[in-house]
N, C-alpha and C positions, 0 to 999 in steps of 0.2 A: 504493500500501501505506499503510496506516496504521500508525500506530506504538503501543506501549504506552506510557504514560506514566509516567515515574518522579515517585513522589512527591516532594515539597519536602523537601530534606534541609539547607538551607541555601545559603549560596553556592557551596560546593564540592562537586561530583557526584563520588562515587566512581570511580576510574579503570578498576576492573575490572567486566566486565559481569555475572560472577558476584555481586559484591558489591550492585549495582545491583538485580539481580534479588531479591536476598534482603531488600532493603527492601519488596518487595512481597509476596513469599513467605516472611515472616518466622518461621513456626513451624510446629509439626504442625497447629494448627487450620486454617491457611490451606490446608495440603494436603489435610486432610479435607474442607474446604468444597468445594475442585477436584474432589476425588475424587466427592463427591455430586452436584455440578452434572455434571461431565463424564460419569461412567460411569452414573448412575441420572437424571439428568434432573430433579434436585430444583431448584425457582425458588423456593419461599415459605420465608420467614423461619420460620415455626412448624414446617414439614416439616423443615430444617435442623437446629432445636433438638431436636425430637422424636428424629430419627436419630441426632445425635451426641451429644445429653445435654450439651451445650455452654450455658455462663452465657449469659444474654440480652445482657450488657454486652460479652462477649467476643466473642459472634458478630456484634453490631451494629458492633465495631470492624473484625473481619476483613472482612466485607462491605462495608464502608466502604473498606478498604485495597486489596481487590481490585478495587473499582468505580474508585477513583482511580487505580490502577495500569494501568487499561485492560484487565483480564484478565476481569471481569463487566462486564454492563451493568445498569443497575436501570430496569425498565420499571413504570410503574403500571398498575394494572388494578382494576376493581370490579365485585364481584359484585352482583346485584341486591337492594336494599334492605339492603348492606352498606357500610361505609366504604371509601373509597381505601385501595389497599394497594401494596406494591411486590413485584414478581419480579425475580428475580437470574438473569441468562441469559448464558453464555459469549460473549465476542466472538470474532472471527477469531484475535486473538493469545491469547485465553485458550485456545481450541481446539487451540494449538498445543502447549500443556502438557501434551496427553493422550500425548505422546511422554515426557515426562519423568515422568509417573505411569507409565506403562508399564515405564519403566527401572528406578524404585523398587519396582515390584513384583516385576519379574524378579530383582532384587539381593536382595530379600528371599525370594524362592521358592527362590534359588540358595544363600543363605548363613544365613539365619535361617527355616528351613523350618518349617511345622507339622507335627507328628507325623502327623497323619491328613492331609496332602496340602493342596496350595493351596485358596484359597476362590475364586477365578476364574483363568480360563485366557484367554489372547491367542490369537486365531484369526482367519484371513482369513474375513471374512463370505461369500465366493461359493464357498469350498469347506471351510471349517471346519478348514482345514490349520494348525497351531500356528505362530505367529511369535515371533521374537525381536528384541528392540531393540537395536541397535547404529551401529556408525559406516559411513558408505555414502560411497564415493569418487564423483567427479562423473558418471562413467562408471556408476554403479549398482552395482560391485562392493563387496562388503561387506570390512570391515576389524578382523581382531583387535582390542582395545583397545591391546593393547601395540605394536602398530605406529601409533598416534597420537600425535603430539607436540603439546602446546602451548608456541607459542612468544610471548612476549611482544614485542609491537610498540612 
């Protein structure tokens, strides 16, 4: 199994996994780039920029950050008669963040809903049955969040 890379933070890496993760997923733009990549299969710089309305310097920085963090990979391509360009595709580690995006969407739907309802629903591909994101025990039984304790090691 490959591991996502933590961007260079100097000689001391943060102890907390959440803090290390936030060095890669640093702001709303990083999450919105991920949303476009994971949910809508956007790969090209111009498409990210058009869909998000993001400044080119900010998008360049976020894509570099996500590539350096092992979340996206940069793949060169060239259309006939055009210069070489880069596409940005999720890595296996990046695809694991789909659960995080699902949890953020679920929280937003539950706690800051749109008056006209959700813009997207999560459902099982094979049956269209709705799904929720949550904690799952090793035996695949789900647990309510209040039954989970985070303990520092």
